C-alpha positions as CSV (number, residue, x, y, z in Angstrom):
1,M,0.1,-0.1,0.0
2,P,1.7,3.3,-1.0
3,S,2.0,5.9,1.7
4,R,0.1,9.0,1.3
5,L,2.6,11.1,3.1
6,T,5.0,13.3,1.3
7,P,8.6,11.9,1.4
8,E,9.4,14.8,4.1
9,D,6.6,13.7,6.2
10,Q,7.5,10.2,6.0
11,Q,11.0,10.9,7.0
12,K,9.7,12.7,10.3
13,V,7.5,10.0,11.0
14,D,10.4,7.5,10.7
15,Q,12.8,9.8,12.9
16,Y,10.0,10.1,15.5
17,L,9.6,6.1,15.8
18,K,13.3,5.6,16.0
19,L,13.4,7.6,19.1
20,P,14.5,5.6,22.3
21,Q,11.1,6.0,24.2
22,H,9.3,4.3,21.2
23,Q,11.7,1.2,21.3
24,V,10.4,-0.5,24.6
25,E,10.6,-4.0,24.5
26,R,7.4,-5.8,25.3
27,K,6.4,-9.1,27.0
28,P,4.4,-11.3,24.9
29,F,0.9,-11.4,25.2
30,R,-0.6,-14.3,27.4
31,P,-4.3,-15.0,26.5
32,W,-4.8,-17.7,29.0
33,R,-3.3,-15.4,31.8
34,L,-5.9,-12.8,30.7
35,L,-8.6,-15.4,30.9
36,W,-7.7,-16.7,34.4
37,M,-7.4,-13.4,35.8
38,T,-10.8,-12.4,34.4
39,L,-12.4,-15.4,35.8
40,A,-10.6,-14.9,39.3
41,V,-12.0,-11.4,39.4
42,V,-15.5,-12.7,38.3
43,I,-15.6,-15.3,41.2
44,V,-14.4,-12.9,43.7
45,L,-17.0,-10.3,42.9
46,G,-19.7,-13.1,42.7
47,I,-18.7,-14.4,46.4
48,L,-18.4,-10.7,47.6
49,S,-22.1,-10.2,46.3
50,R,-23.6,-13.2,47.9
51,L,-21.9,-12.2,51.2
52,L,-23.4,-8.7,50.9
53,S,-26.8,-10.1,49.9
54,R,-26.9,-12.2,53.0
55,L,-26.0,-9.3,55.3
56,V,-28.6,-7.1,53.8
57,L,-31.4,-9.7,53.7
């Protein structure tokens, strides 16, 4: 796909992206970890909800 930027603008973008603050190494995405954390939060909130309902009723 051809760039819609002028060569000067593309050069500015390339220089910006080469700055050290944009070169951060990221850990790999772990979907299973996200799933387990979400499940844990839902379970804890469900238990908390049941405990609060017993206190109110």
